TIRO-2110 file (N, C-alpha, C; in Angstrom, 1 decimal):
// TIRO-2110
-8.0, 3.2, -5.3, N, 1, A
-7.7, 2.6, -6.6, CA, 1, A
-6.2, 2.4, -6.6, C, 1, A
-5.7, 1.3, -7.0, N, 2, A
-4.3, 1.0, -7.2, CA, 2, A
-3.8, 1.8, -8.4, C, 2, A
-2.8, 2.7, -8.1, N, 3, A
-2.2, 3.5, -9.1, CA, 3, A
-0.9, 2.9, -9.6, C, 3, A
-0.1, 2.3, -8.7, N, 4, A
1.2, 1.6, -9.0, CA, 4, A
1.4, 0.5, -8.0, C, 4, A
1.9, -0.6, -8.5, N, 5, A
2.2, -1.8, -7.6, CA, 5, A
3.6, -2.2, -8.0, C, 5, A
4.5, -2.2, -7.1, N, 6, A
5.9, -2.6, -7.3, CA, 6, A
6.3, -3.8, -6.5, C, 6, A
6.5, -4.9, -7.1, N, 7, A
7.0, -6.1, -6.4, CA, 7, A
8.5, -5.9, -6.1, C, 7, A
8.9, -6.1, -4.9, N, 8, A
10.2, -5.9, -4.5, CA, 8, A
10.8, -7.1, -3.7, C, 8, A
10.5, -8.3, -4.2, N, 9, A
11.0, -9.5, -3.6, CA, 9, A
10.2, -10.0, -2.4, C, 9, A
10.7, -9.6, -1.2, N, 10, A
9.9, -10.0, 0.0, CA, 10, A
8.9, -9.0, 0.4, C, 10, A
8.7, -7.9, -0.4, N, 11, A
7.7, -6.9, -0.1, CA, 11, A
7.2, -6.3, -1.4, C, 11, A
6.2, -5.5, -1.2, N, 12, A
5.7, -4.7, -2.4, CA, 12, A
5.4, -3.3, -1.9, C, 12, A
5.4, -2.4, -2.9, N, 13, A
5.0, -1.0, -2.6, CA, 13, A
3.8, -0.7, -3.4, C, 13, A
2.7, -0.2, -2.7, N, 14, A
1.5, 0.1, -3.4, CA, 14, A
1.2, 1.6, -3.3, C, 14, A
1.0, 2.2, -4.4, N, 15, A
0.6, 3.6, -4.4, CA, 15, A
-0.9, 3.5, -4.8, C, 15, A
-1.7, 4.2, -4.0, N, 16, A
-3.2, 4.1, -4.2, CA, 16, A
-3.8, 5.5, -4.1, C, 16, A
-4.8, 5.8, -4.8, N, 17, A
-5.5, 7.1, -4.8, CA, 17, A
-6.8, 6.9, -4.0, C, 17, A
-7.0, 7.7, -3.0, N, 18, A
-8.2, 7.6, -2.2, CA, 18, A
-9.4, 8.3, -3.0, C, 18, A
-10.6, 8.1, -2.5, N, 19, A
-11.7, 8.7, -3.2, CA, 19, A
-11.7, 10.2, -3.3, C, 19, A
-11.0, 10.8, -2.3, N, 20, A
-10.9, 12.3, -2.3, CA, 20, A
-9.7, 12.8, -3.1, C, 20, A
-9.0, 11.9, -3.8, N, 21, A
-7.9, 12.2, -4.7, CA, 21, A
-6.5, 12.2, -4.0, C, 21, A
-6.5, 12.0, -2.7, N, 22, A
-5.2, 11.9, -2.0, CA, 22, A
-4.4, 10.6, -2.5, C, 22, A
-3.1, 10.8, -2.7, N, 23, A
-2.3, 9.7, -3.1, CA, 23, A
-1.5, 9.2, -1.9, C, 23, A
-1.6, 7.9, -1.6, N, 24, A
-0.9, 7.3, -0.5, CA, 24, A
0.0, 6.2, -0.9, C, 24, A
1.0, 5.9, -0.1, N, 25, A
1.9, 4.8, -0.4, CA, 25, A
1.9, 3.9, 0.8, C, 25, A
1.9, 2.6, 0.5, N, 26, A
1.9, 1.6, 1.6, CA, 26, A
2.9, 0.5, 1.2, C, 26, A
3.6, -0.1, 2.1, N, 27, A
4.5, -1.3, 1.9, CA, 27, A
3.9, -2.5, 2.6, C, 27, A
3.9, -3.6, 2.0, N, 28, A
3.4, -4.8, 2.6, CA, 28, A
4.3, -6.0, 2.3, C, 28, A
4.2, -7.0, 3.2, N, 29, A
5.1, -8.2, 3.0, CA, 29, A
4.5, -9.2, 2.1, C, 29, A
5.3, -9.9, 1.3, N, 30, A
4.9, -10.9, 0.4, CA, 30, A
5.1, -12.3, 1.1, C, 30, A
4.1, -13.0, 1.3, N, 31, A
4.2, -14.3, 1.9, CA, 31, A
3.4, -15.3, 1.2, C, 31, A
4.0, -16.4, 0.6, N, 32, A
3.2, -17.5, 0.0, CA, 32, A
2.2, -17.0, -1.0, C, 32, A
1.0, -17.3, -0.7, N, 33, A
-0.1, -17.0, -1.7, CA, 33, A
-0.4, -15.5, -1.8, C, 33, A
0.1, -14.6, -1.0, N, 34, A
-0.2, -13.2, -1.1, CA, 34, A
0.4, -12.6, -2.3, C, 34, A
1.4, -13.2, -3.0, N, 35, A
1.9, -12.7, -4.2, CA, 35, A
0.8, -12.7, -5.3, C, 35, A
0.1, -13.8, -5.4, N, 36, A
-1.0, -13.8, -6.4, CA, 36, A
-2.2, -12.9, -6.1, C, 36, A
-2.2, -12.4, -4.9, N, 37, A
-3.3, -11.6, -4.4, CA, 37, A
-3.0, -10.1, -4.6, C, 37, A
-1.8, -9.7, -5.1, N, 38, A
-1.5, -8.3, -5.2, CA, 38, A
-2.4, -7.7, -6.3, C, 38, A
-2.9, -6.5, -6.0, N, 39, A
-3.8, -5.8, -7.0, CA, 39, A
-3.1, -5.4, -8.3, C, 39, A
-3.8, -5.3, -9.3, N, 40, A
-3.4, -4.7, -10.6, CA, 40, A
-3.6, -3.2, -10.6, C, 40, A
-2.9, -2.5, -11.4, N, 41, A
-3.1, -1.1, -11.6, CA, 41, A
-4.6, -0.9, -12.0, C, 41, A
-5.3, 0.0, -11.4, N, 42, A
-6.7, 0.2, -11.8, CA, 42, A
-7.7, -0.5, -10.9, C, 42, A
-7.2, -1.5, -10.1, N, 43, A
-8.1, -2.3, -9.3, CA, 43, A
-8.6, -1.4, -8.1, C, 43, A
-9.8, -1.6, -7.7, N, 44, A
-10.3, -1.0, -6.4, CA, 44, A
-9.7, -1.8, -5.3, C, 44, A
-9.2, -1.2, -4.3, N, 45, A
-8.6, -1.9, -3.2, CA, 45, A
-9.2, -1.5, -1.9, C, 45, A
-9.3, -2.4, -0.9, N, 46, A
-9.7, -2.0, 0.5, CA, 46, A
-8.5, -2.1, 1.3, C, 46, A
-8.2, -0.9, 2.0, N, 47, A
-7.0, -0.8, 2.8, CA, 47, A
-7.3, -1.0, 4.3, C, 47, A
-6.6, -1.8, 4.9, N, 48, A
-6.7, -1.9, 6.4, CA, 48, A
-5.3, -1.9, 7.0, C, 48, A
-5.2, -1.2, 8.1, N, 49, A
-3.9, -1.1, 8.8, CA, 49, A
-4.1, -1.4, 10.3, C, 49, A
-3.3, -2.3, 10.7, N, 50, A
-3.3, -2.7, 12.2, CA, 50, A
-2.5, -1.5, 12.9, C, 50, A
-3.1, -1.0, 14.0, N, 51, A
-2.5, 0.1, 14.7, CA, 51, A
-1.0, -0.2, 15.1, C, 51, A
-0.7, -1.4, 15.4, N, 52, A
0.7, -1.8, 15.9, CA, 52, A
1.6, -1.8, 14.7, C, 52, A
1.1, -1.8, 13.5, N, 53, A
2.0, -1.8, 12.3, CA, 53, A
2.0, -0.5, 11.5, C, 53, A
1.5, 0.6, 12.2, N, 54, A
1.3, 1.8, 11.5, CA, 54, A
2.3, 2.9, 12.1, C, 54, A
2.9, 3.6, 11.2, N, 55, A
3.8, 4.7, 11.5, CA, 55, A
3.3, 5.9, 10.8, C, 55, A
2.9, 7.0, 11.5, N, 56, A
2.4, 8.2, 10.9, CA, 56, A
3.5, 9.2, 10.8, C, 56, A
3.7, 9.9, 9.7, N, 57, A
4.7, 10.9, 9.6, CA, 57, A
4.0, 12.2, 9.3, C, 57, A
4.1, 13.2, 10.2, N, 58, A
3.3, 14.4, 10.0, CA, 58, A
4.1, 15.5, 9.3, C, 58, A
5.3, 15.3, 9.0, N, 59, A
6.1, 16.3, 8.3, CA, 59, A
6.6, 17.4, 9.1, C, 59, A
6.4, 17.4, 10.4, N, 60, A
7.0, 18.4, 11.2, CA, 60, A
8.5, 18.2, 11.4, C, 60, A
9.2, 19.2, 11.7, N, 61, A
10.7, 19.1, 11.9, CA, 61, A
11.0, 18.6, 13.2, C, 61, A
12.0, 17.7, 13.3, N, 62, A
12.4, 17.1, 14.5, CA, 62, A
13.3, 18.1, 15.4, C, 62, A
END
């Protein structure tokens, strides 16, 4: 479920809560018609991530 959606010009930041309660944040690009397709707070969203566009941060020290 979309918890917060922040339009940032050429991108947006989406905070979403997964079914297990985990809160995640994703950033996406805004292109043409995609602006009108941004979810509203409270909307159920389907999240997909292309492997080549994904960066995982595990929190371990460098």
